[in-house]
N, C-alpha and C positions, 0 to 999 in steps of 0.2 A: 497785515495781520488778519484782515477781513477775509482774504482769498484762503488762507490756510484752514479756517474753521470748517469748511465742508469736508475736507480732507481728513481732519482729526475725527469728525462725526462718522465719515465713512470706514475709518480704521476701527473705531469702536464697534460700528455695525459688523464688521468682519469678525473681529474678535467675539462679538455675541453669537454669531452664527456658528462659530467653531465650538463655543462652549455649549451650544444648545444641541449641536450634533453630537457631543460627547456624554451628554446626559439622557435619561430616558425621555422618549417622545411620545406623546400621548394618542395621536392618530396620524394616518397616512397623508392627509392634505398638509399638516404640518410640516411633515418631513420632506414633502416635494417642494414646498415653498423654500425651505432652507437650502435644498440641493440645487434649485434652479438659479438662485441669484448669483453664486459665484460663477456659473457657466456662462451666464449671460453677460457678466462683465468681462469674461475672456472671449465672447462671441462663439461659444461652442455649445450654445443651448439649442437642442432640437427644436424646430418649429412648433410641433405638437404639444410642447411643454410651456410654451409661452404665457399660456393663461394661468400657470401656476406660480409665475414670478410676480408675486404680489408686492414684494418689497424690494425693488431693484437697487443695487449698489451705486453709488456715485462713481464717475470716471475717474480711473486712477487710484482707487481705494484698495482694490484687489491687487496684491502682488503676487505673481505666479509662484516665483521662486521661494518666497517667503511665507506663504499660506497654504499652498496646495498640499505639501506632505501632511500637514495637521488634518486636512479634511480627508486625504487619503487613508491616514491612520485611522480616523474615526470611523470611517466606512467600513474598514476590515475588521476593527475590534468591537465596534459598537453596533453600528447599522445592519451589517449584513448577517450576523448571528442572530439578530432578533427579527428582522423585517425581510429577509430573502423571500421566504415563502409567500409573504403578502405582496411584496413587490412583483414576485413573478406571475402570481395570479392575476394581476391588474396590469401585467405587461408594461410595467415602469421600470423594471431592473436596468434597462439601458441607461436611465439617468445615473445610477451608481457606477455603470461601466465607463460612462463618459469621463470619468474623473482618472481612469488608467488607460484606457484605450479609446481615444475619440474615433468615430466611426469614419468611413472612407470620405464622406462629404467635406470632412476638416482635415484630412490626412496631411494636405500639402503644407498646412500653415505652421508658422513658428511655434505658435502655443501648443499645437497638438504634439509636435516633436518634444517640446519640453516636458509635457506631461509624461510622454512616454518614457523619457529618460528617468524622470523622478519615480515613475512607478515601479520601474524595475528596482529601484534602491528600496522603496517602501516595501513591495511584495516579499523581496527577500530577506528583509530585516524584521519582518513579523512571522508568526507561525502559519506555515501553508496549510490551507484548507481546500475543499474541493472548489469553492468559489475563487480562491487564488490561483489554483492551477488551471482554471478555464480562462482566467485573464492573462496568464503567462502564455498559454496557448495562442490566444488572440494577438497577443504581444508580438510572439515569434512570428506569426503569419502576416500580420498588418503593418507591423514596423520593425522590419529585419534590420541587419547591421549597417547596410548602406543607407537605410533612411536615418537611422540614428547618427551616422557619421555626418550627414547632411545637416542634422539638427544642431550638431556641435560647432562645425567649421564653416558650413555654407548657409548661413541665414540670408533670408531674402531682403532683409531691411538694410544690411550693410553691403555696399558695392566697392568700397576702397579695401585695400590689402590689410590683413590683420597686422597691429602692432607687436612687438616682441612681448610686451606685458599682456596684451589681449590673448595672444596665442598661449603663453604660458597658462593664463587662467583656463582657457579652454582645452588645453593639453592635459591638465589635471582632471578635468571633467571627463575627458575621453578615457584615460585611464581607468577612472572609476567604473564608466559604463562597460568598458571591456572586462574588468574583473566581475561584474556582475553577470554579463552576458555568458561568460566561461563557467560560471559556477551554478548556473540553473539546473543542468541535469542531476548534478550530485545533490543538492538541497532538495530537489524533488523527490529523488530517490529514497533520501533519508525520513523526509515527511511521509512518502507513501507507505514506507515500511513500519514507521512508527503508529501512524493512525490508520493502517489498513484499509487505504483507499487507491483506486486505480490511477495509473499514470496515463495522461493524455498521449495519444500517438506521436503527436508532435514534440512532446518533451522526452521521449525516449531517447536514451543514450546516443544511440547510432543515428537515428532519424535526425535528432536535433543538430548534432555537428556535421553531418552531411549536408542539411540545409544551410547551416551556418557556412560551410565552406563554399556552397554555390552562390550565396549572397556576397561573399567577401570578393570572389572572382568577378561578379558583376560589379562591385564597387571598383575594383582595379580598371574595369572596362570603361566605366563612367569616367574615372579621373583621367584616363588617358588621352581624351579629347582636348584638354586644355593644359597649359604649361604650369607646372607645380614647382613650388620652392622645396628645399631640402626638409623644412620642418613637417611639411604635410606628408611627405614620403616617410619620414621618420615615424609619424603616427600610425601610418598605414602598416609599415613593418612592425611596430609594437603588437598590433593585433596578430600578425603572422607568427611572431614570437610566443605569444600565449597559446595559440593554436598547437604549437609544437609541445608545449609544455603538457597540454592536456591529452596528447596522444592520438592526433589526427592524422599524423604522419608516420604511419606504421613501415617497419623495414621490409615487411613481407606483404603479399596481397591478402586482404581479408578473406575470411571464408564464412562469414555469417553476417546477418545485417545488424548486429548488434555492435559490429566492429566499424566506426567510422574512418574513412580515408579520404583525404583532401583531393588527391589526383585522380582517385578512382570516380569521384563526382564531378570533378570539373575538367578533366583532361579533354574531352570533346568538346566542350565549350571554349576552351583555350585554343585548341586547334582552329576553330571556326573564326575567333576574333584575330588570330593571326593572319588569316588569309583576307580580312576585311580590309576597307580603303584605309584605315588608321593603324593598320597591323604593325608598322614600324614604332608609332608612338607607344603603341600597347606593348611590344617587346622591351622597348626602352625603359618603360616604368617597371617592368618585372626586374630589368638588370639593377635598377636603382634601389628596389626593394630589397633584393638579396644583399647588395653592398651594405644597407642600413641595418641588417640583422645584428643583434647584440654580441653573439659569439659564434666561434668557429663549430662548436657542437650543435647549435642551431641550425646552422647551414649544413652540416652533414646530415643531420636528421632529415631536412628536407630534400637534399639530393638522393639520399638512399631510398627514400619513399618514392621518388620521380624514377629512378632506375629500375625499382621492382615493379611499378606500374607500366613500364614501357614492353616487358616481356609478355603481358596479358595479350591475346589474340593471336600469337604466333603458333606454327605448327612446331612439332618437336624437331624436325630435321629442316633446316633452313634451306637445303638444295644448294646446287652448284651454279654459278654465274652470279652476276651483279643483281643484287635484289633493291627493288625500289622501295620497299617498305623499310629497310634499313636505313635508307638515305632519308627517308620522310621523318623517321623518329631521330636521326641525327640532326635534321634541320630543326626540329622541335627544341632539342637541346640547345642548339645554337641560338633560336630565338629567345628562349626562356631563361637560360643560365648565361649566355653570352659566348664569346669567343675567348679560347684559353691563351691565344697568342699574344694578348695583351698583358700589360704588368699588372696581374691581379694574383699577388702571392698568396693571400689566404684562400681564394678560390682554388688555386692549383694545389695547394696543401690538402684542400679538403677532398678534391677530386681523387687524388692519388691515394689517399688514405682510405677512401671508401672503395675504390676499384681495384686496389692491390691487397688488401687485406681480407677480402670476403670471396667466397666462391660463387662467382656468378655463371652465367650459362655463355655458350658461344654466340648467341644472339646478341648479349651485352657486350661481348668483344668486338664484334663487327661494327655494332652502333657507336661505341666509344671511340674506336680508331676513326670512323668516319667523321665522327664530331671533331676530334682533335684536328684531323686535316682539314677541316673547313667546311665540309659539307658540300664543296662546290668544286666540280670537276676540273674547271679552267683555272682554279685559283688553289692549289694545294700548298698549305703552310709547311714548308720543309722545315723551317726553323723549330716550330713547335713539335713536328714529328720528330725531329731530332733529339730535342730535350725529353720528349716522352718516351722515346726509345731507350735513351740512357737510363731513366728512371725504372722502366719496367725490366732491364737487363739486371740492375742492381737487385732488385726483389727475387727474380728468377734465378739468379746465380747465388743467393744466400745459403749458406750450408743449413741454417735452421730450416728454411723453407723445403730445402731438398729433403731433410732427415724426418721432419715432424708432419709435413701437410699430408692430407689425403690425396689420393689419385685424381679425383674430380677438380681438386684444386691446381694440380700440377697441369691438367690438361687445358684448364681455363688460361692460366699464365701462358702456357705455351702457344695456346691460340692467339693470345693478346699480343704475344712477342711477334709471331710470324705474320700476323694480319698487319702489325705496324712496319715491319719490314717489307711487306708488299707494296706500301705506298710509297717507298723510297726509290729512285732510279738506281742501277747498278753503279753508277758514277757518283753517288752521293758521298760525301766525305763522312758522314754520320755512319753509314752502312759500312765503310771501309774500317773505320775506327772501333766498330763492335767487332769485326771479324779479328782484329788483332788485340783486342782488350783481353789483358790478363784475367780481368774477372769473368769474362765470358767463357774463356778457356778453361780456367779452373772449374767453373760450374759443369760445363760439358764433361769434365773428368769425373766429377762427383756423382753426376746423374748415371755415367756408364758403370760406376762401381755400386750403384745401389742394388739391393737384394730384389726388389719388385721389378718384374719385366715390363708392367706398364710404365713405370716411372722411367726406367732405363730408356724406352723407346721416346719419351718426351725429349730427353737429352740428345738422343741420336737423331731425331728428325730435326731439331733446331739447328744441331751442326751441320747436316746436310743441306739445309735450305740456305743458311747463310753462307756456307761454302759456294754454292751455286750461285748466289745472288752476287757475290764478289768475284766470281770468274775463277775459282779453284775447283778441284776435283776431289770428292770425298763421297764414297758410297760404302755404307755397311752392309748392304743387302739383307737378304732375310726379312722382306717386308710382306711377303705372302703368307697367306693361310689364316686361321681363324683364331690365333691366340690373343689373350686379352691386350688390346690396345692397337692392334696392326690395322684392323677395319677403320678405327678412327683415324689413324696415321695416313692411310690412304685416302680417305675423304677429305682430310684437312689439307693434304698436299693438293688435290685437284681445285679446292677452292681458293688456293692462294694464287692461282693463274687469273682471277679477275679481281677487280675493285668495286666495291659497292658505291663508291662516289661517282663512278660512271654511268650510274643507272639512270634512265629516265623517268620523271615522275609524271603521274596522272592524277585525276580527282580520285579514283578508285584506292590509289595507293595513299594519298594524304588522308582520305576519310577512314580511318581505321576505328571501327565500332568497338567500344570496350564494354561488354555487358557488365551489370553490376550483380552483386550476389542476389538482390531481391529479382532482378530480371531473370537470371538462371533459375531461381526457385520457382519463379512463375512458368518458365517454360516446360520445367520438369513436370509440374503439375498439369500443365495443358496437355503434354504429351501422354501423360498416364491416365488422365481422366478426360475424355472429349465432352466438350460443352454441349453438343448436339446429339441427340439420339436418333437412331432410325425412326422413322415415321412408320407407324402400324396401320396398315388399312384393312378393314375388315369387308370382305365382299361376300354376298350371299347368293347363292345359285338361284337362277330362275326357276319358279315353281311354287308350291304351297308354302306359306308362311302362317303361323299361328296367328300372327298379329293382323294379317289381312282381314280377319273376320270381326276384328275390335272396330265398331262403327260409332262415332260419337253421335250425341244427339242434343238438341238445343234447349236448354232450360228456360222457364219462364223468367223473365225480368223481374228482381225484387223492387218494391216500391221504398225499401229502406237504404240510406245512404251508407257507404262503407265505413266500417270501424276504422278510426285513426290508428295508425301503427304507433309503436312505443316511441320512435324517434319524432314523429309528429307531436305526440303527447308532451314530449320533453321541451320541444320548440314552444308549443303553446303555453308551457309552464314558465318559459324564460321571457316570453312576450312583455315588454315592459308597459304596453298599454293596457293590459289586463291585471297587472300587479301593482296598481296605483295604491299608494299608501303602504304597501309591504315593504318592511324594512329589513335588509339582509343583515344577518349577524355576522359580524366582522370577525375573522380569524385571530385568536389570541396569539400576541407576540411575546407577552410577558407572562410569568407564571401567577402573578398576581390577577392578571385578566383571566386566566384559565380557572382560578380558583372562584371568582366571581360568576362565571358561567356554570360551574358546577353547583354552586350554593344559591343559585337564583330562585329554586324552589322554596327557599325559606325566606324569600324577601317578603316585600309588602303586598305584591300582587299574587305569589305563590302559584296555584295552578290555574289562576284565572288569567294569567299571563299568555296572550296568544301565541307569543314568541318562546315560550319556556322550552317546548319541545325542540325547537331548532336550536336553542342555546345548549341544550344538553347534548344533542347529536353533535353539534359543532365542537364542543368540548371533548367528547370522548374520541372524535375522528383525529384530533391532533394532540392530544394528552401525552401518548407515549413519545411521540417524535419530539414534542416539545421539551419534555422531561430529559429525555437522553441528550438533546442538544445543549441543556443548560448544565451539564455535568461538571464540566472545568470551566464554566464560565462566571467566575466570581462567587458571591456567597449568596446569590439570588435563589439558588435551590435550597439551601439550608434555611433560609429565612420563610420560604413557603411550603417547605416538605410537610410539616405538621398539618397546616390547613388543609392541603391537598388529601393527606390521608383521611381526615375527618370527612371531608366533602365525598371522596370516592367510596368509602366504607358505607356511608349512609345513604348513598344513592340508590334511589328506587326506580325500576323500570315501569313508570306509570304510562308510557306512551308506546310500549310495545316497539321500541327502536331495534333495527337491525344489528345483531352482533352485539348486544349491549354487554353480556357476560365477558364474552372475550375481550372487548376493548377495555372495560373496566379492569379485567385482571392484568391484561398487559401494562396498563398505566400504573398499577400498584406493583407489579413486578419491576418496573422501572424506577420507580421511587426507591425501593429497597435496594437495588443493585447500585443505583447513582448516588444516593445519600443514605446509606445503612446507619450512620450514628444519629440521625434524626428520625428516620421512618420506621426503622425495625423497633426501638421502644415504644413509639406510639402505637403501632399495630398490635403490639403484644399487650400493652395496657388495654385498648378497645376490645381485644379478644375476650378479656373477663367480665366485660360488661354484659348485663343480662337483656339488653334491649335488642340484641341481634338475632336474626333467624340462622338456621343451619347454613343456608346459602351464603350469607354474608360471612359467616365463620369459615367456611370453606374458601372463600375468596381471601380471608386474612392469612390462613395457613398456607395456601398455595402461594402466595406472594412471598411470604417469609422463606418457605423452602426453595422455590425456584430462584429468587434472589440471591439467595446464599449460594447456591451452585453456580450461579452466573460471577458472583464475586470469587468464588474459588475455582473458576476456569475449567469447571467440569461439564461434560457434555449434557445438553439440555434436552427435555423430552420433546419430541417432534409435535406433540400438540400443546404447547406451552401456551398458545394463545388462541386456540380455537376449541373453546367450549362451546357446545350448542347452545343457541339462544332461542329455539323454537319450542321450549318446554317449559312448564311452570317451575318455580323456584323449589316448590315444596309440594308433594302430592296432596296432603290433606292435614289439617291440625286435629282432626276427630279420631284418627287412626291410633290404635294401641301402639305401645313401644316397639313391640317386636315385630310388627308389620311394616314399621318404616324402611328397613332394610330391604325388604321385597320390593317396595314401591317407588323407593327414591332412585333416581337415575344416578348412574354410576359415572356419569361424565365429569362431575366435580372431583372425584376422588382417583380417576385413572391416572392423572399425572403423577402424584405421589406414590399411588400404590405400584405403579409400574417401576418407579426408581427403587422402591423398597424391596421389590420382588427380586430385581436383579441384583442388588446389594446382597441380599440374603443367600441367592444362588451362588454367587461368586465366592462368599465367606464359606459356605458349606462344601463347595467344590475344592477348597484348598485342602491339601494333605499335611501330614506331618513332617514330610521330608523338605518343606520350604523353609529351611533353617538357614540357608547361607547368605540371604540377602537382608539380614537384620541390622537394625541401627546399632552400633557399638555402644558399650558402656558409657563412654566419655559423652557421647550424644545424648544418651539418657540422662546424665547427671546435668547437662546443660538444658535440657528440657524441663527438668524439674525446677530449675530456678527460675522465679518470675522476674524479668528484667526490671531493675531498679535505676532511678536515675543517677548519674554521677554526681558526687558530692562537690566536684570542683567542674565548672563550667568554662569550656574553652572559648576564648574570644576569637573570633576569626578576624585576620587582618582587614583593613578598609581597603576596598577596591575602587578602582577608577570609575567614576559615574559614567555610563553610556549615554548615548545621546537620546535613546528612548527608554521610558521607564521600565517597559515590561522585559527589557534586556536585564535588568537588575533582579528581577524576579527569579526564585528557583523554580526549576523546571516541575511542572505539575506531576504528582505520583498518584496513580489510581490506587485506591484502597483495596487491599486483599482480604479475603473471609479471615485467615488466620489473625489478622489485626483486630478484628471485632467480634470474633466468634463468641469468646467467653464473656466479655463485657457487655455487649449489646444484643446478644442473641440468647444463647443458651441458659446462661444464669439467670437473666431477669424472667425468662420464660419459666423455668424451674421455681424460682422463689415465688412469682406471682401465683403459679400453680398451688403451692403450699399453703400460701396465704387464703387462697380462694377456698380450697377443700377445707381448710379449718373452719371459715365462715360459714360454709354450707352444712358442715357437720353440726355446728352450734344450732344453726336453725331447725335442722331436723330433730335435734333432742329437746328443743323447746316445744315442738308440736308431736311429739312422739306418743303422748297420751290421748290425743285427738284421732278421731277415724274419719274415713271418707275425705272428701275434697279438702277439709280443714286442716288435714295433716300434710306437712310440707315434704315434697320429694324431691332430693336434689338432683336425681337422675331422670327428672321428667322430660317430656317431650320440647324438642328445642333447647334444652340446657346442655351445659359444657359436659356434664357427667354422663350424659346419654351415650351408650355404647357406640353409636353412629361418630359422634363428635370426638368422644375419647380415643377411639381407634385412629382416627384420622390425626388427632393431636399426638398420639405416639408414632405414628408414620412420620409425621413431620419432624419430630424431635430425632428419629432414626436419620432422616437425611442431613440435619445440622450436625449431629454428632460425627457422622461419616465425613462431611465436608472439612470439619475442624480438626481432623486427625493430626495435622502437621502444626497445630497451633502450639505455642510454647506452654500453655496452661493445659493441655490435654491430659498428661499423666497425672497431674497433682489434683486437678479440679474436676475437668469435663467428665473424664471416664469415670471416676468413683461416683459422682453426683447422678450421671445418667444411669450408672446400673443401679445405684439404690432406688432410682426413681421407677424403672422397669419393675425391679422386685417388689416394690410395695404395691404398684398398682396391680401387678399380677398376683399377689398374695392376700393383700388386706381388703376389707370391704370398703368401697368408695361411698356407697349411698345405700340407705335402707330400702328394701323393695316396696313397691307401690302395692297398696291393697288391692287393686284392680288388675295386678298381673296374673295372667291365667296359670303360669306355671306354678307359682308358689301356692295359688288356691287350690289346684289340683293335686299336687303332691303333698300339701300339708307341712311344707318346711317352715321352720321358724325364720323371723326375719333375718337373724345372723347367718343361718345355714344358706338361707337364698342369696344373701349378699356376697357369700364366699364363692358361690357357684358363679363364675365369671362368664361373660359372653364369649363365645369362641373368637370373635373379632378382635375383642381387647386382649385377651390371651395371646393369640398369634402375633399381635403388633407388639405386645410386652415383650415376648420371647424375640422378635426380630430386632428390637432395640437392644436387649442385652446380648444378642449375637453380634451385632456390629461393633459394640463396645469392646467384647472379649476379642474379637477378629483384629481389632486395632491396637489393642493392648498387646497381642502376640505379634503383630508387625512391628511396633515402635521398641519395645524392649522385651521381646519375648515373655511378657506377662509378668515381669519380676514386680513392678509396682503392685500391681493388684494381688499377687501371691504373696508377697512378704509385708506390704503395708495395709491391705485390705483383705486379710485372709478370711475373716468370717462373712464378710460380704460375698466373697468368691464361693466359699463352700455352702453359703445359703442359697446362692444363685443355682449351684449344681444340684443341691437338694430340691429345690423346687422343680427344676426341669426334669429330674429323674422321677419325682412322684408324678407328675403331670404325664409324663410319657409312659409310666407304668399303667396308670388308670386308662389311658386311651389304647394300650395294647391288651388290656383285660376287656375291652368292648364297651366301656363307658363313653357316652357322647357329652360333649360340651354342648352347653344351652346356646341355641343360636348356629348350631355347627351343621355339617352335612356337606358332602359333595367336595368341592374345591376348598372350602373352609377347613374341613378335616385334614386335608392332604397339608395345607399350609401349616396348620398347628403342629401335626406330627414331624413335618420338616424341620421346623423352627426348633421345637423341642430337642430333637436329635441332634441339630446343630450346636445348640448351647451345651448339651451334655459332651460332645465333641470337643468343644473349644475348652470347657473347664477340665476335662481330662488332659488335654494337652499341657495346659499351664501347670496344672498340679503334679503331672509326672514330671516336669522339668524342673519345678522348685519345691518338691516334696520334702526332701531332707532338710532344706532351710526354712519351710514352712514349720516343720516339727521342731526344730531348734528354737525358733522365735518364740514358738508356744510354749516350750519348756522355760524359756527365759521369763 
């Protein structure tokens, strides 16, 4: 019992390592220590990581088959999504790769082979990522199928033969391995399409299976050097059958690189191995594998692909006389498939079915007959030739064949029949029986009576040749001329005088190069685009050259040393001896760590922290990437989204960091698009807090708008994350309100303004004739209903628990904007705005009797009701409403609420004018009149919002909901736009207008008038009837 205690402790230590790998890890040294211990126990730890093995495992504690899959799962699902960037930067990602694809130093060990076998199962049973595809690509290159076969059946530790029980166990392991291997391209393609990631070149369908075919042929070559039992051959044949099922044995020659072909990839290697010293053993193994195939259809697929590959590289006209290339290909068939003279019934049935039911070429006919004859001139198999001739005559004389086959099929079978007859001597009994056969005689009569002259010539030629070979006289004559089929008949009659089996072989005939589609494409590219260009030599004539008068002079040497180059400065900065005590800020791998870096300014050290600027810079550099990477990774993003919003919104550029604004904006955009249910309400709430500057409010509005368009899969602005950072966030706090627009940089609003301008232009350009593509009334009624939960909840049947927990989880569904538009974006924004404006107007009323600075002004500098911020708020609402057009709440809630909001902001006073306002002072207007005189930017933004709402209502249900259910609102909008348009036409100017702003205002007002007129003209009669009721 004392000896078992260390093992128990060791098992507990292994379980503790696995549990800690599945839980969050605080720092990189801890992670390295956890990863090193199991590898050291297996003897696969690279030497440079031995210092990190602080807690080695006892001998025998770590069981590879029992524990390695759990660690692989933890690495793929927990470690890599969080620590990949950190591991890559510190050049220690190899340690994680070692658990899937041990490097070449340990490739030959049994442990490395077992890890590779289990790696395929783990990688293919978990969601595939970029990291997983990289590992699969390495496994394909470093652990091919022949190495995996060795890992299953040929372990170094076992010298004795496998017992039946052990072979059965390993056979099951091999079948699982084959199943994983052949499923890689399909699963990779599905994952790449779903996740929009690139497929590595080695994992593309054609390249992967071509490489697999090459390695399979090398496996056969390596196994042929030693005697094998039938069980091992059966396992090798199992893989060949799987390759047939996935389509690597095409019936015709592939025409593109994406179509794999076994023989196109391996035929040249097969020829070379057949000529090697152990060529006989190699050919014998091929015979055994073909005999072990599970079905005749599998054998037929392989032989069909082999025959179609034989025709590659030949000329269109074989020529007259014995052809050594035909004999070489027949010898190849003899070596790979075997001799048909033996009692191989299934093989005979497969060959006859393939060769007699398809239209091959004359080359195939000559190769096939030479192969059937034995491919040896001194040993022609007359018995097999006779049996083959009888089979061919039966098909050739068939009435159905004569009546329905094409001319090419007739010529092929006639060639096959006559080439077979040419191999028989005139005294052969098989030839005599054919001449007197009723089947053949009736077939000739059917041919001669055929309507097609080419088909008649086939029967006439066969009858003449058979009669001549059997010593009889028969001559139909009329073989001269250019009529269809006569040239073919004359050419074939000449070729029948020679036998290809009598040709002499040399090396040139045996080495038949078969170019692959990729090689052919490369040749075409090389021929079309020469790689070398002619050298251009510029020679000047002897004589005067203006450069001859330029004479250099020597300057005095400077006592100053040369200034260091930027690369030298970077090296000096990285010098460890000069940075003693300087602590490098670690890259955050969890969102909680990111939040700590962003909130470090509010810590105990605050701005006195010497590393505060480095922390903020590191956080901004990796904020967007980390947030997007955690999108579908558990609930970590939901737990930290609110804290990150607070940290990013309140962040100040106190250190003049590079691209501060663009990086913060990109991080907030990512938060809204990746976690809309948490980030959007938080940003909306913070927007109405009075502590933020205009620049910070712009960032919040941009994040809401751009995040919404990303959720709705709408085109993003090209400058979504490129806000200029080399300008002050606000020009001055002392400028009067009407000068802020002049001096405030337009970079913050360009993104949203460009989107709203495009939306308005598209809406205005639509004509009244666009009435054919509208949503029908049934769809409108469905949109008006807000989905309610069913009163009866269906109970799903219990499913069988899978091996891995993530397989039981439902697939992750990304949130769309239509699901969250009303509940988390538009309605909360509008409700908080109404509450905010109520509070602001109440504060203004309380101080209305005061004067000067004692009087509160809700639209003062930097506040939300300021025209600058309010117009941008309206533009943001326009973007949100347009993106939510397909939401189920659009007609009933979003459209009327947004239209009422636009009408209210455009017509009602938002805030009392400031006493210091120059316009009101000069014109002498009352506060109420001045408040009603809106800024041009606010008016145009309100009209654009109304325009988008009306255009959406016209698109969804032809404006029926607004026209019949919100008639007063629709008519009020039209009256407002008409009055404003009439004033502009009469020459009156809006405050803050002029130039482009006037054009936008006129265009928006005209667009609203047009849309209201379209809707009212469509539903005017119903609107009148409903008003009377």
